[in-house]
N, C-alpha and C positions, 0 to 999 in steps of 0.2 A: 504493500500500500504506500509506504514512504517513497519507494522508488518511482511509482506511477506519478505521485504528486510532484516529485522533483523533476521528472521528465516533462510534465506539463508546464511547470514553471519555466524551465529552460526554453521550451518551444515558444512560450508567450514572450519571454525576453528577446528571443531572436526576432520574432515578428515585430515587436515594438521597435527594435533597432533598425530593421529593414524599412519600416514605415517612416521612421525619423529621417533616415538617409534619403529616402525618395522625396521627402518634403523639402529638402534643402535646395536653395537656389544658388546660382553662381556658375561660372565656367572655368575650365582648366585648359591652358594652352601650352603645348610642348613643341619646341623648335629644335631640330637636330639636323645640321647641314642643310640639305635641300628638303628635308622632311619637316612637316608642320602638322600638328594634331591639335584640334580644338574640339572640346566636348564639354558636356555639363558635369557638375561635381558628382551626382549620383552614378552616372554611367562610368565615370573614372574609378570611383570606389569599387563598384561591382566588377569592372574589368580587372582591376588590381587583384581582387580576391580570386577571380577565375584564373589569372596568371599564376598566382601562388599555388592554387590547387593543382594546376597542370605541372608546375615545377616539382611539387611533392610527388606526384604520380610518376614523373620521369625519373626522379631520384630513387624512388622505391623500386622501380623496374630495373634500373642499372645496378642498384645495390643487391637486389635479389639475384640477378644474373651473375654478379661477381661472387656471391656466397653460395651459389648452387652446388659446387663440388663439396664444400664443407657440409652443407645440409644433406647431401646424398650420403656422405660418410657417416654422419650422425644417425641418419635413418637406418643405415645398414648395421651400425653398432647397436642401436636400440633393438632392432629385430634379433640380432645375435644374443643380446642380453636377455630379451624376453624368452627366447628359446632356452637359453641356459637356466634362467630362473624356473621355467616350467619343468625342465629336466631335474633340477634340484628338488622341486616340490614332489614330483612323481617318485624320485629316488628315495626321499625321506619316507614317503608313504610305503614304498616297497620294503624299506628297512623295518618299518614298524610292523608290517605284515609278515616279515620273514622270507620274502621272495628275493633270494640272493641273486638270481639271474637277472631279474628286472632291475634290481638295485645296481648291479654291476654295469648294465647297459646305460642306465640313466647317469651313473657316475662318470662314465666315459664321455657322454655327450656334454655334461656339465663341465668336465675338465677341459674339453676342447673349446667350448663356447664361452665359458665364464670361469676361467681358471683362477682369476683374482678375487672371485666372490668368496667371502668367508664361509658361507653356507655350503659352497661347493667343496671346500676343504673338509668341512664337517661330514658331508655326505661321503666323500672318499674315505675318510677315516672309519666311519661306521660300516661302510660296505666291506672294508678290509677286515674289520672285527667280525662281521657276519660270516665272511668266508674263512675265518681262521687264519688270515694272513697277518700275523702280529708284526712282522717287519714292515709291511706296508702301512699298517695303522700307526706304528711309531714314526715312520717318515712323515705321514700326514700331520700327526700331532706336533712333531718337531717343527714342521713348516709353520704351523699355526702359532707355536710358541715364539718364533722369530719375528712375528708381526706384532705391532703395537696394539692393534685393536682386538686381536684374538689371543693374546699372550696368556691370559688367565685360563681360557678354555683349552689351549694347548697344554698347559702345565697340568691341568686336571686329567686330560687324556693320557699324558705320559705317566702320571701318578697311578692310574688304574692299570695301564699296561705293565708297569713295574711290579705291581702287586700280582698280576696274573703270571708274570715271569719269575715270581718268588725272589724279587730283588728289593728287599725292604729298604736298603740304604738309599737307592735311587728314589724310591717312593717318598721317603721322608724328606729328601732334598727337594723334590718337586713341591711337596706340601709347604715346606718352610719358605721356599721362593715365592709361592703363591701368597703366603701370609705377608710378605714384604710389599707385594703389590696391592693386595686387598685384605687388610687386617680383619675385616668383617666377613670373610669367606667361611661359611659354616663347615664345609667338608675339610678344608685345609686345617682349620682349628681343631676339629675332631680328630683328624689323623695325627697332628703334632701332639695333641694332648695324650692320645693313646700311646704314642711312641715314648713320650717322657715318662709316663707311668710304667711302661714296659722296662725302661732302663733304670727305674728307681730314682729318676731325677724329679723328686717331689717339688723342689724349689722352682724348676722350670715349668712343671705342670701348674703350680700355683700362679706363676706369672701369666701363663696362657689363659688361665681361668679369669684372672683380673682383666685381661684384654677382652675376653668374651663379654664380661659384664659391661665394660666401657663401650663396646661396640653394639650393645643391645641384643646379643645372641642368647642371653640367658636372663631370666627374671631373678630378682633379689632372693626370693625364697629358695629356689633350686640352687642358686649360687652358694648360699650359706650351707646347705646340706652337702654339696659337692666339696666345698672348701673344708668342711669338717671331715669328710672322708679322706681327703688328701693329707690333712694334718694328722689324722689317726694313723695312716700308713707310714708317714714320716716318724711319728712317735714310736710305733712298733719297731721300725728299723733301727732307731737310735736308742732303744731301751737298754741295751747292754754295751753301748759305745759311748753315749753322751747322755747321762741321766738327766742333767739339768735341761738340755734342749728337748729331750723326750718329754719331760714333765711339762714344760711350757707348751709344747704342741698338743699334748693330751688335754691340758686345761682349756686351751682355746677351742679345741675340737668339741669338747663336751658342752661348751657354751653355745656353739653354733648348731650342733646336732645332739641334743640331750638324749634322744631315743636311739642313737647309734650304739649298739651293744659293745663292740670292741672299745670304743672311746670311753664309755661309762666304766667298763671293767678296768681299763688301764688307769683312768683318772682316779677311781676308787682305790686302786692299789697304791698310787703315789700319795694320796691323802691319808691312807691308813699308815703308811710308813712315817708320815709327818704327825701322827697322833691326832689327826682331824677326823675322828671316828664318825661323829654325827654328820659332818658334811659328806663324807664318803657314803654313808648310808642313804642320805637324801639323793645323791647322784644315782645310786643303784635303784632306789625305789622309783625314781622318775622314769628310768628306762624300763623297769619291770612292769610298770602300769600299762605300757604300750606294747612291749615285745618281751614276754616272759622267756627266759633263756637259761639253760643250765649253767653257763659261765657266770651269769649274774647271781644265781643262787649260791654258787660256790664262793664268789667274791664276797657276798653278803655274809655268808657263814664265817669266813675268815677275816672279816673286816677289822676285828680286834685281835691282835697277835697275842698268843698265850692263853686264850680261853679254853676251857674244857669242852669235851664233846657235848655235855648236857647244856652248857651255855650256848654253844653253836646251835643245838636243836631248838632251844627257846627262841633264838633270833630268827631261825628259818621258819618257825611256826608263825611268828609275827609277819614275815614277808609273805607266806602262803595265804594269810588271811586277806591280803590286799587283792588277790586274784583267786577267790574261792571257786572250786570246781574246775580250774584249769589243769590239764595233765601235767604241766611243768611244776605246778605247785605241789601236786601229789608226789611226783618223782623226787623233787628236792626234799620234801618232808620225809619220805621213805629213806633216802640216802643219809640224811642227818640222823634219823632215828636208829638206823643200823650201825652207824659209827658210834652212837652213844649206847648201844646195847639194848635199846628199847625195841625188841623185835615185834611185840604185839602192836606197838604204835606204827611200826613200818607196815605190818600186814593190813592194819586198818586203813592206812593211807593208800595202799595199792589195791584194795578190794574193788573200788569202782572201775578200775582199769583192766580187771582180769577177764571180763567178758570177751574183749577183742584185744589181747595184749600185743603190744609192739615189741620190737627187739629189746629195747632198754627195759621195758617192764618184765619181760621173760628173763633177762639176765639178772635183774635185781631179785626176782623170785628164786632163781637158782642159787644166788649168793646167800639169800636169806635161809633157804632150806639147809645149806651146808653149814652156815654159821650158827643157826639156832638148834638144829637137831642132828647135825652131822650126817644127814641122809644124802649120800652121794648118788643113790639111784634117782631120787626125785630131782636132785640138782641136774643130773644128766638129762632127765626128761625135759626139764625147763630149758636147758641149753639147746636141745634138739628143736624145741618149739621156737626158740629165738632165731635159729638158723632159717626157719621158714615163716617167721612172723612178718607182719607188715613193717615197712620202714618207718623210722622216726623222722621228724623234720631235720633237715641238714641244710648247709649253705649251698644254694643252688642259683645259677645264673645262666640263662639262655640254654637250658637243658644240661649244663655241665654241673656236676656235683663235686664239691670239695669238702675235705675234712676240717678246713679252717676258713675263716673269713679272708677275702681278698678285696682290694679296692676296685679292681677292674675285672671285667669278664674276659677270660682267656679265649673266647670264641669271637666276640665282636669288638672288644676293647671298650665297651660301654662302662662309664664310670658309675659306681654305686649300683651295680647290677645284682649283687648277691643278696638273696633273701633267705630267711630261715623258714623254709617250707618243706613239705613232704615231696620228694622227687616223683616224677611220673615214671611208672614202671615201664620197661621195654616190652614190646609185644613178643609172645613166644614164637619160636621158629623150629623147624625140623632140623636145622643145622646150626652149629655155633662156630664162630671163628675166634680162636684163642690168639690174642695178639700180645706179644711181649717185646720190650725194647731190647735191641741188640746193637750196641754202638750208636751210630747216628741214624740207623734205619730201623724199621719195624718188620719183624719176621713173623709171618703168618704160619701158624701150625696147621696140621692136617685137620680138616673139619671132622667132627665126631657128633654122634647123636646126643641130643640133650635130653636128660631124663625129665619126665613131666613133673611139674611142681606148681604150686599156686602162683609163684612169682619167680622171675629169673633171678638167679643169684648175682650178687654184686661183684664188681671188679675189685681187686686189691687197690688200696689208696695209693696214688702216685707220690713220688718224692717231692719235697718242697721246691727243689730246683728244677723241676720239669717245666719247660716253657709252654707246653700245650698238651691237649688230650689227643690220643690216637683217633684216627678216623675209622668209623665202623660202618660197613655197608648197611643199607636199609633192610636188606633181606637176611641179615645175620644178627645174632644176639651174642654178645660177649658175656661169657659166664665163667665163674670160678667156683669149684667145688667147696662148699662151706665146711669149715672145720668145726669140731665140737667145742673148741674154746670160744671165748667171747669174740664176736665179730666186730671188726672196726667199722666206722662209718663208711658207707659205700660211695664209690666214685664211678659213675657210669659215663662213658663217652657217647654223646648223641650222634645220630647219623646226620652229619652236617660237614661242610668243608672245614679243613684244618685252619688254625690261625694263620694269618698272613705273614707273621713275623716269627722267625726262628733265630735266636741269637747265636753268635759264634760260641765255641766252647769256653772262651774266656769270660763270657757274659752269662753263663748258665747259673750263676749263684745270685742272680738278681732277685730282689724281694718280691717282684710281681711278674706275672707272665707277660711275655713280649707280644704285643698285638698291634697291627696296623689295620683297623677295620675298613671295609668297603662301605662307603656311605650309600651308594646306589648300585644298581645292577651293573655288572662288568661291561655289558655292551651299550651302556648309556652314559657317555661322557658328560652329558648334561649341558643344556643350553641356558636354562634359567632366564635371568633378566637380560642376557647379552644378545638374544635374538633380535629384540627390537632395536638395540643399538647398532647391530651389524647390518640391518636392512637398509639399503640405500633408497628404498621407495617408501619411507615412512610417511604417514599422513601430514606431519608438520612440514614436509618439504614439497607438498603439492603446489602447483602453480595456481595463481588466482584466476577466478572465472569472470564472466561478464565482459563489459567494455574494457575494463582494466586489463584483464587477461588477453583480450583480443589485441589491444594496443601493444602489450609487451611482446606478444608473438609476432606482431607486424614489424616492429622495429628491431627484432632479433634478440 
């Protein structure tokens, strides 16, 4: 509506101007050599305007003829670019659908017609990944890393290819280089954080966590929890090396994450050594109210050094009353009663758990029968039940079961992944694959028939310095024949890819498993927000329309 009104106003102004010129009186005389022109003023003005229009038309025609070759080259280039972009689009769709033949064909067209297009490089890299051509993918990502606009995308592709080639040092180098370019890159930060934790570089991990908070990659609440986890890991590592530093880290960790069991246990231990008994008890009670754990009950029982067994029993009874009916309360009370010789009290505590006893319940009953009555027969019966009983809660992360808490998952490198839960039992199978470590390799024994049982038997617990869990095929179940003695907490390797980082022999004594996690699928280097920045045909670069656009195209 506004444009129509403006157009009418302009037409009216032109009409008024023409009428005014036509009403003017006077004459104009031009004399040039033998030529002499005499005319009225309106005719002279209209003639001058017509001459100007003719001159502009002649100039436009001459200029258009002069620029015709350049215009033809530009049109040919635009056609090639359009065909190349169409090939890139069709190729990316073919990659997404898994059609490697069509993807390879479109990638060839895009390389020939639009080899400088960043998306053509991405298509070439993903096509090589789809074909299993890792060398070709690395060349494509290396070419992208050498360009300023695609450097971050190329580094991420090289990072993933290094992971797939089991080259952790190159992967970490790519992630750290990406962090220099984009400190807010989530995948690079996650990989660098996992690598620092794998090396036991807790100070470096804390620094990366601070950068993540500053970059807005993590909220304050998860930041406090993760910082508490890293401080707890550092405190556990320094417990026997630097007691003062370990105590400071443990105290800060329990303030940031009061429900973290290892932090509460270690902080209570230091407070107990400093004769701050009441404060140590409050720390344990705060964690117990959220996550009852046997380590908390043991630390609470021994919070005052030199107490008798009866005094420890009374203290554990007060702790159990804070979570009545919880299995951990009953188990802690039974353990303390047996240590104090109160066998009837121990039986009373275990009675509600005997309908469906777990391994720990059955083992305590076996110990109780032997200690109270000296009945080895009933003790052996309970031990046999323990071997086939349901599992108790253990530290579990991403399907990996550990006999102690760890700050990161050895499977994915996820921080604060371990939870005190009952592990998921493996499905039974007709065959089992016994795997045992032999040097740097895993030696598979000859498959044998697995005897039928309610649940698969657990693997023996791995050594503390083992970097990762062995890989178990989905069609196989790893079993170990249970002994009559007390079974250790089970560690079962899930059917999943092995950790991406395996340290050198000199690094095998690190406090944490070495992991460089894959943030996304291996065949997806990720475009994220860079696709819009790399597209030369963005909407904000479109030419204006209307008379303004017509005039801009007319004058070139």
